[in-house]
N, C-alpha and C positions, 0 to 999 in steps of 0.2 A: 072216332079217331081214325078208323080205317079208310075214310074218304080222303084223308090227307096223303095217303101213300101214292107216290108217283113211280111208275115202273118204266124203265128206259132200256132200249136195246144197246148193243155194243157201240153204236154210233151216236147215242144220246137221243134217239127218236122215241117219243112217248108211245107206249103200248097200251091197248085197251082189250077188254074181253072180246073174243071173237075175231081178233086180228090174225093174219097169216104171217108167219115168219120163216126165214131161211137160215139153215145152219151155216156158220162160217168156218167150221172145223169138224173133222171126223170125230165122232164121239162113241166110245164103247159104252154099252148099257150094262150097268152093274147087275149081276144076278142072271144074266142071259149071255148067249154067245153072239148077240146082235151087235153090229156096228152101224150107226147112222152116218151116212156119208155127207161130206160137205156139199152144200147146195140143195139138200133135201128140203122140200117145202112142207111145213107143218101148218095145218089150217085150224082155225077155231080154238085158239089158246084161251086158257082161263087164268086170271090173275090170282095170286095167293096172298096171304098176309105178309109174306116175305117179299120185299121189292126186288130181290135178286133172283127170284125163281118164278116160273110159270108152269102150269099143268097143261098137258096136252095128250092126245092120242095119235099114234102113227099106225101105219099098216101093220108093222111088225110088233109094236109094243103098245099096250093100252095102259092108261093111268101113269104116264111118264111125267117126271118133273125135270125141267131143263133150267139151267142157269142162264140168265139173260146176257151174260158176257159172251156167250157163244151164238147169239141170235142177232139177226138184222131183220127189220120190218120189210115185208115183201110189197 
């Protein structure tokens, strides 16, 4: 069943494991004092069971979950 999940970015472009994405909005990271700035490139995303979320690592935060509505494919 999980093969049927289609993950799309804010522009409707399909995302896949290992893609690079760019943030389209400044995002505060819950539980830390970090803010990820708009335009930050996030490499090597991993898809989750939820089509509205992807997992990734940034220089500042490891094991981060981002909403796809704030991403665009790079």
